N, C-alpha and C positions, 0 to 999 in steps of 0.2 A: 399546432403546426401540422400541416398536411404531411402524411407519410411519404417519404421520398419515392419509394418503389410502389406506386399505387396499385399495380397489378398484383403485388405481393399481399395486399390487404386481404385477410381471410374472409370467406363468406360467413353468413350467419351460423353460429355454432362451431365453426372451425377453430376460431381463436381459443375458445374455452377448451376444446379437445386438445389442441397443441399445448396450451398452458398446463393442462392436467398431465400430459405426457412428460413434459420437462420437469414439472414438480414431482411427479412420481419417481422419475430417474434421479432427481436431486435428493429426494428422501432416501433412496437406496444408497446414494453416495454418502450421505450423512451417516447412515446406519453402519456402513463399512468403515469409514475413516474418521468421523468426527468423535472427539472426546470432550469432556467437560472440565477436566483438570489436567495439570501437568504431571508427568512422571519424571523421575530423576534425570533421564537422558534428555528429555525436552527442556527441563529446567536448566540443566547445565549449559545447553546450547544458548538458551535465552539470556542467561547470566553472563555469557562471554561474547554476545553479539556486539558488533560495532556500528550497525545501522538498524534503524527501525522506521518503517513507513507507517504513519498513523493516519487513519481515515475515518470519516464520519459523514453523516447525512444531515441536511438541513430540514427545516419545517416543510410540510406539504405546501405546494404552490399550484395555482391554476384550478380548473374545474373539469369534471367529467374526464374525457379522453386526454385533455391537456394537463391533468393533474400529475405532478411529479415532485421529487425531492432533489435538490441540488446535492452534489457530492464535493467533499473537501479533503485535501490530503496535504501532509507535510512529511518530509524525510528528515529524521533526527539522526545525529551521528555522535559517536563517542567524543567527549570533550575533556581534554587534560587528563585522560585516563579514567574518567568517570563514565560507566556504561550508560547507554541511552534508555535503559529501563531497569527497574528493580523488581525482582521476583520475591515478594514478601513471604509467600508460602505457596502450597500446591494449588491454591484457588484464588490468589490475590496478586495483582500486579500494579505497580505504581510507575507512571511515566513522568520523569522530571522534565520540567519546561522552564526556560528562562525568559521572562517577559521584560519588555523595555521599561526602564525606570521613568518615572515622571519627574518634572522639575518643580512643580508648584504643589503646595499642600492640598489645594482644592482638587487638583488632578489626581493626586494619590487617593483622596477620599472617593472620587468617582470610580476609580479602578477597583477599590475594595468593595464598593457597593455592587459593582458589576459582578465581581467574583462571588459575592454572597447571593447573587440572583435577585437583587432588589432593583436594579437599574439596567438599562441596555448598555451595550459597549460604549465607553466614553469616546468623545470626538477625536481625541488624540490617537487612540487605537484605530478608530474607523479610518482615519487618514492613512495610517500605515497599511491597513488592509487594502485600501483602494489603490494605493500606489499612484503611478502617473501613466496617462494614456500615451502610447507611442505609435508610430506609423507601422501599419501592417501591410504586408505584400498583397493581402487579399482584402478587398473592401468589405466583404461580408463577415470578417473575423475581427472582433474587438480585441485589441492587443494592449496589454499593460506591462509595466515593469515595476517591481517592488522589492523591498528587502525581505530576507528570509523570515523575519519576524511576522510579516503579514500572513503567511500560511499558518504559522503557529497560533496566532490570535484567532484566525478563522476556526481552527480546530477546537480551541477552548470554548469559543462561543457556541459552536454546534453541539459539543459534548454536553454543555450545561443544559441544553434544551432536550437533546435526544437521550442522554444518559447511556449512550453506547459508543464504543470505540473499537475499531479493527486495528490489529497490529500485524504487520508483516515483518518478522524478525529475520535479519540477514547477517551473513558473515562472508562477504565476497572474497576475502583473502584466505579463507580456509580451503584446502584442497578438496574437501567434501562439499563445501559451499551449498549446503541444503538451505531451505527456507522453512520457517515455522509460522503458521497463521493462527492468531489468537483473537477471538472476539470477546470483549468485556461488556458486562451489563452493570447497571447501577453505578455508573461512573460519576464520581464527584471530584471537584477541584479543591484540594486541600493545601494548606501551608505545611511546612516541615514539622512544626510543633504538633499539629493535629494528627499528622501521619504517625508520628512517634507514639502519641497517646493511644490512637486507635489500634495499634498492632504491637505495642510493647517493645518498640525498637529502641536501641541505644542511640543517643544523640550522635555518637561517633560514626555510626553506620551511614549517616547522611552527610558527614563532614565534607567529602569531595565535592558534593553539589553545593553545599553552603559556601565553601571556599571559592568555587568558581563564580557564584553569584556575587560574593563580596568583592572579588577582584575585578569583575566586569561591571559592577554597579547595576545589577539587574535584580528583578524580583523572582524568587524561586517559588514555584507551585508544583503540585503533583496531580495528575489525572489518575485516580485510583478506582479500580473496579474489580469485580469478580469474574473469573473465567467462565465464559458461556460455551464457546466452541474452540477446540484445539485440534489442529490437523496439519499434516505436512504439506509443503509446497516444493515438490521435487524438481521443478524446472531450474532452480538455482544451482544445481550441481553440473551445469553445462559449460561453465567457464570459471577461470580463476583470475583474479586481479592482483596486481602488486602495486604498492605505493611508489610513485616517482618522486614526489616532494613531501617533506614532513608537514607542511602547512599549505593553506590555500594561497594562490598567487594574488598579487595586488591588483592585477588587471587581467582582462580576458585575452585569449590568444588573438593574434592578428590573422588576416587572410593568408592562406585559403581555409584555415581551420575555424575562423570566427563565424558565428551565426547570431542573428538578431531577427526580430519579427519583420523587419523590412525586407528580408531575404526569403526566397521560396521555402515553404515548409519541407519540400522534397529534399533539400540540401541537409536538413537536420535528420529527418527520418531515415534517409538513405545511408547514414553512417552509424546507425544504431544496431545493436544485437540484443538489447533488452529494453523493455518498457513495462511499466506496472499499471495494471488496469484497476480502477476503483469503481465499485458499484454499491448500491444500497437498495434494499427492498422497500416496497411501499410502506411497510410497517416500521422501517428504521434500521434493521440489522445491516451493518456495512460489511464490505469485503474488499480485499486487495489481492491481486494475483499477478506474478511476473510472467510476461510473455517473452520467450527467447527464440532466437534463430541465428542463422549466419548473418553477418553484417549486411544490412540493407534488406533482409528477408523476413524480419520479425513482423513487419507491418508495411502497408502500402498507402500512398497518398493518391486520391482520385478527386476529380472535380465534375460537377454537373451544373452548368451555368456558372453562377457566382459562388455557389456553395462548395465548401471544401470538406472532404471526408478522409478518415483514416480507417483502413480495413485490416482486420486481424483474423487470420484463418485458424480454425480449430479442427484438428484432424481426428480420425478414429482413435479411441483410447481416452480422449477428453471430450467425447461428444455429449456426455451428460455432465454439466458443470453448474455449480451453484450460481455463477454470475448470469448464466442464461435465464435461470428461474427468476433472479432478481430483476433483470431487465424486462421481463414480461410484465411485472407489476409496477416498475419504475423506469420508464424509458429515458434515462439520463445517466451519463457516466463521465469519468475523467480518466485521462491517460497521463501518467507522470513519466517524463523523460529526464533522467539524471545522467547527462553525458559528461562523464569524468575522464574520458579517454581522448577526446578530440576538441570539441568546442568549449569544454569545461563550463557548461551552463546547465541549469535546471529549469525545465519548462513544463507547465501543465496545460493540457488541452481539454476543454470541457464543452459539453453540449448534449443535445439529444442523441440517443444511441438505441440500436435495435439489433436483434438477431435475425439474420437473413440466410436463405438457403444458398448452396453453391450454384445451383442453376440460375438463380437471380443475379448472382455476382458475375457469372459467365455472360449473361445477357447485358447487364447494365454497366459492368466494369470489366470488360474482356481483357484489358491489359494486366490488371492485378491477377486475374484467374490464370492467364497464360504464364505469368512469372512464377506462380506456385507450381504449375504443371511442368515447367521446364526443369525443376530441381530434381536431383537424384539422391536417393537415400543411401544408407550404409551398404557397402558391397554393390553399389550401382543399382540397387533395387528401385523400382518405380515407386514414386511417392503416391499414395492413394489420394483421392480428392478430399478436400476438407469436408467434414461432416456438416459444418455450418460456418458462418462468418459473423464477427462483430462489426457493425457499421457505426462508427463514431463520427458524428458531425462536429466540426471544429467551429463552434460559435464564439468561444472565448479562449484567448491565449494569454498566459501570464508567465513572464520570465523573471527569474530571481536575479536581483541586482548583483549579489556577490558571486564571483567566479568560484568554481569548485577546485579542490585539490586534485592534482593530476594522478591518474592511475594508468597502468598498461596491462594488456592481456598477457598472462603467462603462457609461453609456448607449450608448456606441458599439457595444456588443455585448451586448444583454440575453440572459438565459438562453434556450436553445433546445436541441434535441437532434436528432441524426441517427440515433439508434438506440434511444431510449427513448420514442418516440411524440410527440416535440415538433415544432417547426415546420421544422427542418432548413434554417435560413437560411444556413449556412456549410458549405463543403466540408471534406472530411477532410484535404486536402493530403497525400496519402500519400507524395509525393516530398520532403517537407520535410527529412528527415534523410538524403537521398541514400543510402538503404539499398540501392539497386540497385548501388552501387559495391562492395559486400561479397559474398563468396561465400555461398551458402545454408548452412543448418545441416548439419553433417557429423557424424553420430553416431560414426563410427569415430575421427575426429579428436578429438572431445570425450572419448571414452573414454580415449584416449591421454593427453590433457591431465590428466584426473582421476587417472589412474594415476601421473602424474609429480608430482602434488600442487600446492599453491599456487605460482604463478610467483614466482621469486626472482631478482634480478639485483643482487648487491652492487656490481658495477662501476658501476651507474647508467647504462649505455649505453642501455638501452631507455627510461629516463625522459628522458634528454636528447634522444634521437631523437624521442620523443613530443612534447616541448615545441616542437621545431622543426617537426614535421609539423603540429601543430595551430595554429601561430602565426597564420597568415592567417585561418583560420576563427574563431579566438578574437577577433581584432581586429574582424572583421566583426560578430561576435555582440555584442560590447560596444558598438560603434557603433550597432547596431540598437536595443539596449536604451536607449541614451542619447537617441536621437532619437524613439523610440516609433513609428517608421514601421510601417505595416501591411505584412505580407508579401504580395507580389503573386504 
């Protein structure tokens, strides 16, 4: 596909220089913030999270400059009090997934062979992943609607091939509302019995998940892997949500809050204050990052001819970012919109993606550049120009069939932003996860861990040691969530 901003295409040698600059900055970012294992503070946060966005990349497609990996994402939530992930120990995490049950014995056999890696995804599941074509407001955008199971099945299929999984661990109801990013390596799909044997778990520890699977008539599996990168995602502390209803509604909202692919994308983007960006490098390591701002200012929709684009500004302070380095090697991305405050819908936008300069955005998308320039910062300070922008083409749009449970913004902390041009009313609190208690990222150590494969401890020693290590931090975390006290 020809690059949209042809004048932006670097001259010979320039692309490699710019790639090296971003990669060098990204390495410095890793050295400062990336860790390979969880400390008790991180672990307690992960063990009490109510949402986890999981992301992975597909197999390489195309040739030469068209070569890329597709990106996949699914947002998992706490179900019947069962957390969306299990921290087995300081270096192992299991993500529970409920897969659709089959009706016929031959279908069940086909699913088991797929999970064992001996056959491709069975037709029954492929149909769920595909969903149904629906009318799109833009002729160039392929739009589909499918059940939430479709996104989960895509993740399982991608993970079995790539063996990598990114987790963005969230707790939007916590006044601190930080985010934790974890990348897993050596990921395998296991049944509950195998997970118990591999890590010496008691059967009762998985009982909440087994009970939910039994009562819903679904198949329980776990994506289990070793921690590769662990670091904070501070953007999540910019707002607080509160539940409006205890369960998801039976139908979507009516106009004017309703949205579907037949309506302009601007109507959806214009009501958002948070979107999650998913990327993956050419070699497969995935990542997910929340982008926040005032309502309608976290991203912007623009068009050139029949093509539709979403633009996300990155300001000084986030100018060197791991996602930028990934997009240099894999120019493809996904944006997840989980609108639980107005339209109660979850939408993913996927397609080619690039990093572009602010000057190019001013020239080719002057309206978006002007909207960012018009914003005022904290104490009416002038917002600096974005260091660069992410330009995401919307080639495919998928809407989840099930409506979301409703939430509202808590007035104690309205939306704002420290990196996307907002008011910057709240600090990043970089010490929140006590990351300075862990050693920096060690590439040699990680290569050795990956060569050894997924961590396994049938004796359960590491699991029991972890439960003892994290006990005080977990007690403090649960007490904090019960009181709702603000982090000082």
